[in-house]
C-alpha positions in Angstrom: 11.1 45.0 42.1 7.9 44.8 39.9 6.6 48.2 39.1 3.2 49.4 40.2 2.0 50.0 36.6 3.1 46.4 35.5 1.0 44.9 38.5 -2.0 47.0 37.4 -1.6 45.8 33.8 -1.4 42.2 34.9 -4.3 42.4 37.3 -6.6 44.2 34.7 -6.7 41.1 32.6 -8.3 39.0 35.4 -12.1 38.4 36.1 -13.7 40.4 38.7 -14.4 37.4 41.0 -10.5 36.8 41.1 -9.9 40.6 41.8 -12.3 40.6 44.8 -10.4 37.8 46.4 -7.0 39.4 45.7 -8.0 42.5 47.6 -7.1 40.5 50.7 -3.6 39.9 49.7 -2.3 43.2 51.0 -3.2 46.8 51.7 -1.3 47.7 48.7 -3.3 45.4 46.4 -6.5 46.4 48.0 -5.7 50.1 47.4 -4.7 49.3 43.8 -7.8 47.4 42.9 -10.2 49.9 44.5 -8.5 52.8 42.7 -10.8 54.5 40.1 -7.9 54.6 37.6 -7.6 50.7 37.9 -11.3 50.2 37.7 -11.4 52.2 34.5 -8.4 50.3 33.1 -10.1 46.9 33.8 -13.4 48.2 32.2 -11.9 49.5 29.1 -9.9 46.3 28.5 -13.0 44.1 29.1 -14.9 46.1 26.5 -12.1 46.2 24.0 -11.3 42.4 24.2 -15.0 41.3 24.6 -14.3 39.3 27.8 -15.8 39.3 31.2 -19.4 39.3 30.2 -22.3 37.7 31.9 -25.5 36.4 30.2 -28.6 36.8 32.3 -31.9 35.1 31.7 -34.9 36.5 33.4 -38.2 34.9 34.1 -39.5 35.1 37.6 -35.9 34.7 38.8 -32.6 35.8 37.4 -30.3 33.2 36.1 -26.7 34.0 35.1 -23.8 32.3 33.3 -20.3 33.5 32.0 -20.8 34.4 28.4 -17.5 33.1 27.1 -18.3 29.6 28.2 -22.1 29.5 28.7 -21.5 27.4 31.7 -24.5 26.1 33.6 -26.8 28.9 34.7 -27.2 29.7 38.3 -29.7 31.8 40.2 -28.6 35.3 40.6 -30.0 37.1 43.8 -31.0 40.7 43.3 -31.3 43.3 46.0 -35.1 44.3 45.7 -37.9 42.7 47.3 -39.7 40.7 44.7 -43.2 39.9 46.0 -43.2 36.7 44.0 -43.2 38.7 40.8 -39.4 39.1 40.1 -37.8 42.2 38.7 -37.6 43.8 35.4 -34.1 44.9 34.0 -34.4 48.3 32.7 -30.9 48.5 31.1 -27.3 47.6 31.6 -24.2 49.7 31.4 -20.5 49.1 32.3 -21.3 46.3 34.7 -24.2 48.0 36.4 -27.9 47.0 36.0 -30.9 49.1 36.6 -33.8 47.1 38.0 -37.4 47.6 39.2 -40.0 45.5 41.0 -43.7 45.4 40.6 -44.3 48.1 43.3 -41.9 50.5 41.4 -38.9 50.3 43.7 -35.8 50.9 41.5 -32.2 50.2 42.1 -28.9 50.5 40.3 -26.9 47.3 41.1 -23.4 45.8 40.4 -24.1 42.1 40.4 -20.3 41.3 40.4 -19.5 43.2 43.7 -23.1 43.0 45.0 -23.2 46.6 45.8 -26.3 48.6 45.0 -28.2 51.7 45.6 -32.1 52.0 45.8 -33.3 55.0 44.0 -35.5 57.6 45.7 -39.2 56.6 45.2 -40.7 58.5 42.3 -44.3 57.1 42.5 -46.1 54.8 40.3 -47.8 55.7 37.0 -49.2 54.0 33.9 -47.6 54.2 30.4 -44.0 54.8 30.5 -40.6 53.6 29.2 -37.2 53.9 30.9 -33.6 53.8 30.0 -30.3 53.5 31.9 -26.8 54.7 30.6 -23.6 56.7 31.4 -22.8 60.4 30.9 -19.2 60.4 29.9 -18.6 64.1 30.5 -19.6 64.0 34.1 -18.8 60.4 34.6 -22.4 60.0 36.0 -24.9 57.2 35.5 -28.4 58.2 34.8 -31.9 56.6 34.7 -34.5 58.2 32.4 -38.2 57.8 32.7 -40.4 59.0 29.9 -44.0 59.1 31.1 -46.8 59.2 28.5 -49.7 61.5 29.5 -53.2 61.0 28.2 -55.7 63.7 27.6 -58.8 64.0 29.7 -61.0 62.9 26.8 -59.2 59.6 26.6 -57.6 60.2 23.2 -54.2 58.7 22.3 -51.3 59.9 24.4 -49.9 63.1 22.8 -47.6 64.5 25.5 -44.9 63.3 27.7 -43.0 64.1 30.8 -39.4 63.2 31.2 -37.4 62.7 34.5 -33.8 61.8 35.0 -32.2 60.3 38.0 -28.5 61.1 38.6 -26.5 58.7 40.5 -24.0 61.4 41.5 -26.8 63.7 42.9 -29.0 60.7 44.1 -32.1 62.5 43.0 -34.7 62.9 40.3 -35.3 65.9 38.3 -37.4 66.9 35.4 -35.9 67.8 32.0 -37.4 69.0 28.8 -40.2 67.0 27.6 -40.0 65.1 24.2 -42.8 65.7 21.7 -43.0 62.0 21.0 -44.7 58.8 22.4 -43.3 55.3 22.3 -44.2 53.0 19.4 -43.6 50.0 21.7 -44.7 50.8 25.2 -42.8 48.0 26.8 -39.4 48.7 25.0 -36.9 50.3 27.1 -34.1 52.6 25.9 -30.8 51.1 24.6 -27.5 52.8 25.4 -24.9 53.5 22.6 -22.6 56.4 21.7 -23.4 58.3 25.0 -27.1 58.3 24.3 -30.3 56.3 25.1 -32.4 55.4 22.0 -36.1 54.6 21.6 -38.3 53.9 18.6 -40.8 56.8 19.0 -43.7 58.4 17.1 -44.1 62.1 16.9 -47.3 63.8 17.7 -49.9 63.1 15.1 -50.0 66.5 13.5 -46.2 66.2 12.4 -46.9 63.2 10.3 -43.7 61.3 11.1 -43.7 57.7 12.5 -41.1 55.2 13.8 -38.2 57.5 14.3 -35.3 56.5 16.3 -34.9 59.2 18.9 -31.8 59.7 21.0 -31.3 61.5 24.3 -27.7 62.6 24.8 -27.1 62.0 28.4 -24.4 64.6 28.7 -26.2 67.4 26.9 -29.7 66.1 27.9 -30.8 67.0 24.4 -32.7 65.0 21.8 -31.8 64.2 18.2 -33.4 62.0 15.6 -30.9 59.2 14.5 -30.7 58.7 10.6 -31.9 55.2 9.6 -30.6 52.7 7.0 -32.0 52.6 3.5 -34.3 49.8 3.8 -35.3 47.7 0.8 -38.9 47.2 2.1 -41.2 49.8 3.5 -43.4 47.6 5.9 -41.8 46.0 8.9 -41.6 46.2 12.7 -38.5 48.3 13.9 -36.7 47.6 17.0 -33.4 49.2 18.3 -30.7 47.2 20.1 -27.1 47.5 20.9 -24.3 45.1 19.7 -20.7 45.4 20.5 -21.2 48.8 21.7 -22.8 49.9 18.4 -26.3 50.9 17.8 -28.3 48.5 15.7 -31.7 48.1 14.2 -33.8 44.8 13.9 -36.2 45.0 10.9 -38.8 42.3 11.4 -40.8 41.6 8.2 -43.6 39.6 9.6 -42.8 35.9 9.9 -40.9 36.0 6.6 -37.5 37.7 7.3 -35.5 39.6 9.9 -32.7 42.0 8.8 -30.2 43.2 11.5 -28.3 46.5 10.7 -25.3 48.0 12.6 -24.3 51.6 12.7 -20.4 51.2 12.7 -19.9 55.0 13.1 -22.4 56.6 15.5 -24.9 59.1 13.9 -23.2 58.7 10.4 -26.1 57.4 8.1 -23.6 56.0 5.5 -22.0 53.8 8.2 -25.2 51.7 8.4 -24.3 48.1 7.4 -26.6 45.1 7.2 -24.9 42.5 9.3 -27.2 39.6 8.3 -30.6 38.5 7.3 -32.5 35.5 8.6 -35.3 33.8 6.8 -38.1 31.8 8.2 -36.5 28.4 7.2 -33.2 29.4 9.1 -34.8 28.9 12.6 -37.0 26.3 14.3 -40.5 27.8 15.0 -41.9 31.2 14.1 -39.7 34.3 13.5 -41.7 36.8 15.6 -38.8 38.4 17.7 -35.1 38.4 17.4 -32.6 40.1 19.7 -28.9 40.4 19.0 -27.0 40.1 22.3 -23.2 39.9 21.7 -20.4 39.0 19.4 -18.2 36.0 20.1 -14.5 36.8 21.2 -13.4 36.3 17.7 -16.1 38.5 16.4 -17.2 35.9 13.7 -20.5 34.9 15.5 -23.4 36.6 17.0 -25.4 35.3 20.0 -29.1 35.7 19.3 -32.3 35.4 21.4 -35.2 34.0 19.4 -38.8 34.5 20.6 -37.9 34.5 24.3 -37.4 30.7 24.2 -34.3 29.9 22.3 -30.6 31.0 22.0 -28.3 30.3 19.1 -25.0 31.4 17.7 -25.2 32.7 14.2 -22.0 32.2 12.3 -21.4 35.5 10.1 -18.9 33.6 7.7 -20.8 30.3 7.2 -24.3 32.0 7.4 -25.4 29.3 9.8 -27.3 29.1 13.0 -26.5 26.7 15.9 -28.8 26.2 18.8 -27.6 26.8 22.5 -28.8 24.8 25.4 -27.1 25.0 28.8 -28.2 23.3 32.0 -30.2 25.6 34.3 -31.9 27.6 31.5 -35.6 28.3 32.1 -38.1 27.4 29.5 -38.9 30.9 28.6 -36.9 34.2 29.4 -35.9 37.6 28.5 -32.2 38.3 28.1 -29.6 40.8 29.1 -25.9 41.0 28.7 -23.9 42.5 31.7 -20.3 43.3 31.9 -18.5 42.0 34.9 -16.9 45.1 36.4 -15.7 46.9 39.4 -17.5 50.1 38.8 -18.5 51.9 42.0 -21.8 53.5 43.0 -20.5 56.9 43.9 -23.0 59.3 45.4 -22.4 62.9 46.4 -23.4 62.9 50.0 -24.0 66.6 50.0 -26.8 66.3 47.5 -28.6 63.1 48.7 -31.5 65.2 50.0 -32.0 67.0 46.6 -31.4 70.3 48.3 -29.0 71.8 45.6 -31.1 74.9 45.0 -28.5 76.5 42.7 -28.8 73.7 40.2 -32.7 73.7 40.5 -32.7 77.2 39.6 -30.3 76.7 36.6 -32.5 73.9 35.5 -35.7 76.0 35.7 -33.9 78.7 33.6 -33.0 76.1 31.0 -36.4 74.7 30.6 -38.0 78.1 30.2 -35.9 78.6 27.1 -37.6 75.7 25.4 -36.1 73.2 23.1 -36.0 72.1 19.5 -36.0 68.5 18.3 -33.2 68.2 15.6 -34.6 66.6 12.5 
């Protein structure tokens, strides 16, 4: 008789679409596939082997294709009302997407299982950035909203308000504000090393610009991430995530783009320049470059170029090859989403946000203040 562990090991190698069908084989298999331990086994194997990923292209609609084959793109139906304006993807983590529509409805959604949760309505506001990631200590998924406040006299925004949504608690709460504002108001946080990262600027009286600030989702504390030793001083800095590692993209005008990878999180010496692209290496201007994913072999990197082009960059041959797949829109934003069975677990006792004990504890924590670690 085949052991339970061997069956689990074999099934963990399959794509999610096959596992969803296999749930109907028997009650035993349904129970196994729905088990949190199996879900974590499947998730960790997919992350380790660079398989089971979906590439999503977003214009008005969402279009999806399997990353390993880049088969023809198909329209991906999301759960929010779109009002003919589509949705924005705020972040991707472990197979879950956080999305938002034009009227500020937000949802956490697993496109593989089609399960989703609409977040409690927080209200609309101007000038904010978001982020979405996983708290590994509490095994909780969190959405962060950094709202930039303007002074009454109309000066530049110098204050922020930070709110965090917890999937387990199914409610928003305020955490300690961060004394920084976003350098790029449309850039949402990227998740790596258990933290969300933004390129931020401190208040003007602190004379520091273009920091990479991390919000640790477990401790809900802020830190400044050390940056590489750049050769040039003037460039546009963006943060991305590649293969689970934090990376920075230094865009030197239309002349050159450098991509750095932090191989050991928060260790400055681990920054390694992965590659540089010159203007003549691509077709058209070199205004924007976004690393998306490694190939399964790790020898190539899939890149988005100026929202209109995809290409594989060979790290060995130092050569770029354009990608075109049937069904691709003419212009788009990109997101890579893992195909996973991750559940949307919500603590039913706290759905109405009535956990007064936790609220009092948080008020006490906030009253103590905080210090940004430089």
